[in-house]
Residue frames as a rotation matrix with the C-alpha (Angstrom) as fourth column:
MET 1
0.467 -0.794 -0.389 -4.42
-0.857 -0.299 -0.419 5.90
0.217 0.529 -0.821 9.38
GLU 2
-0.292 -0.594 0.749 -3.27
-0.748 0.630 0.208 2.86
-0.596 -0.500 -0.629 11.30
SER 3
0.388 0.534 0.751 -5.55
0.053 0.800 -0.597 0.60
-0.920 0.272 0.282 9.27
LEU 4
0.911 -0.095 -0.400 -4.08
-0.410 -0.290 -0.865 2.11
-0.034 0.952 -0.303 6.10
TRP 5
-0.014 -1.000 -0.016 -0.54
-0.994 0.015 -0.108 1.18
0.108 0.014 -0.994 7.13
GLU 6
-0.214 0.018 0.977 -1.70
-0.408 0.907 -0.107 -2.29
-0.887 -0.421 -0.187 8.14
THR 7
0.802 0.543 0.248 -3.24
0.026 0.383 -0.923 -2.77
-0.596 0.748 0.293 4.72
MET 8
0.678 -0.629 -0.381 -0.06
-0.681 -0.340 -0.649 -1.52
0.278 0.699 -0.658 3.04
GLY 9
-0.240 -0.772 0.588 1.95
-0.911 0.388 0.137 -3.82
-0.334 -0.503 -0.797 5.27
SER 10
0.160 0.367 0.916 -0.11
-0.091 0.930 -0.356 -6.84
-0.983 -0.027 0.183 4.28
ILE 11
0.981 0.128 -0.145 0.23
-0.142 -0.031 -0.989 -5.92
-0.131 0.991 -0.012 0.61
TYR 12
0.347 -0.934 -0.090 3.94
-0.927 -0.326 -0.187 -5.48
0.145 0.148 -0.978 1.09
LYS 13
-0.192 -0.412 0.891 4.37
-0.646 0.736 0.202 -8.91
-0.739 -0.537 -0.408 2.67
LYS 14
0.706 0.515 0.486 2.77
0.006 0.682 -0.731 -10.52
-0.709 0.519 0.478 -0.41
TYR 15
0.921 -0.356 -0.158 5.67
-0.245 -0.213 -0.946 -9.31
0.303 0.910 -0.284 -2.58
ASN 16
0.490 -0.846 -0.212 9.26
0.850 0.517 -0.100 -10.44
0.195 -0.131 0.972 -2.82
LYS 17
0.584 -0.328 -0.743 11.69
0.276 -0.780 0.562 -8.00
-0.763 -0.533 -0.365 -1.27
LYS 18
-0.491 -0.767 0.412 13.65
0.634 0.010 0.774 -8.15
-0.597 0.641 0.481 -4.53
GLU 19
-0.257 0.503 0.825 10.77
0.852 -0.285 0.439 -6.34
0.455 0.816 -0.355 -6.19
LYS 20
-0.076 0.223 -0.972 10.80
0.814 -0.550 -0.189 -3.48
-0.577 -0.805 -0.139 -3.66
HIS 21
-0.798 -0.325 -0.508 11.60
0.039 -0.868 0.495 -0.90
-0.602 0.375 0.705 -6.33
LEU 22
-0.806 0.590 0.039 8.55
0.100 0.070 0.993 -2.05
0.583 0.804 -0.115 -8.29
LEU 23
-0.281 0.719 -0.635 6.36
0.908 0.415 0.067 -2.36
0.312 -0.558 -0.769 -5.21
TRP 24
-0.588 0.005 -0.809 6.56
0.588 -0.683 -0.432 1.13
-0.555 -0.730 0.399 -3.74
PRO 25
-0.929 0.328 -0.172 4.98
-0.365 -0.729 0.579 3.01
0.065 0.601 0.797 -6.71
ARG 26
-0.392 0.826 -0.405 2.10
0.207 0.508 0.836 0.54
0.896 0.244 -0.370 -6.45
LEU 27
-0.321 0.245 -0.915 1.80
0.945 0.149 -0.292 1.08
0.065 -0.958 -0.279 -2.71
LEU 28
-0.872 -0.017 -0.489 1.66
0.112 -0.980 -0.166 4.83
-0.476 -0.199 0.857 -3.20
MET 29
-0.745 0.650 -0.153 -1.12
-0.363 -0.201 0.910 4.42
0.560 0.733 0.385 -5.77
GLU 30
-0.192 0.704 -0.684 -3.06
0.567 0.649 0.508 2.13
0.801 -0.290 -0.523 -3.45
GLU 31
-0.608 -0.064 -0.791 -2.55
0.748 -0.381 -0.544 4.58
-0.267 -0.923 0.279 -0.57
LYS 32
-0.940 0.285 -0.188 -4.12
-0.331 -0.895 0.300 7.34
-0.083 0.344 0.935 -2.69
LEU 33
-0.440 0.812 -0.384 -7.05
-0.152 0.354 0.923 5.07
0.885 0.465 -0.032 -3.53
LEU 34
-0.270 0.304 -0.914 -7.50
0.859 0.505 -0.086 4.08
0.435 -0.808 -0.397 0.12
LYS 35
-0.839 -0.047 -0.542 -7.46
0.348 -0.813 -0.468 7.74
-0.418 -0.581 0.698 1.20
LYS 36
-0.787 0.610 -0.097 -10.16
-0.483 -0.510 0.712 8.48
0.385 0.606 0.696 -1.37
LEU 37
-0.199 0.723 -0.662 -12.27
0.297 0.688 0.662 5.65
0.934 -0.065 -0.351 0.03
VAL 38
-0.468 -0.017 -0.884 -11.75
0.884 -0.013 -0.468 6.88
-0.003 -1.000 0.021 3.58
ASN 39
-0.960 0.103 -0.262 -12.74
-0.080 -0.992 -0.097 10.41
-0.270 -0.072 0.960 2.56
LEU 40
-0.511 0.838 -0.190 -15.96
-0.266 0.056 0.962 9.09
0.818 0.542 0.194 1.02
């Protein structure tokens, strides 16, 4: 789980804070994808 949040944090840092409202839906999608990969 820690690595997941680190990955999300690194993705978050790539984006402008002004785009936060656009970023979070994408982060949630990527979190779902990462969880699927972890479950595999």
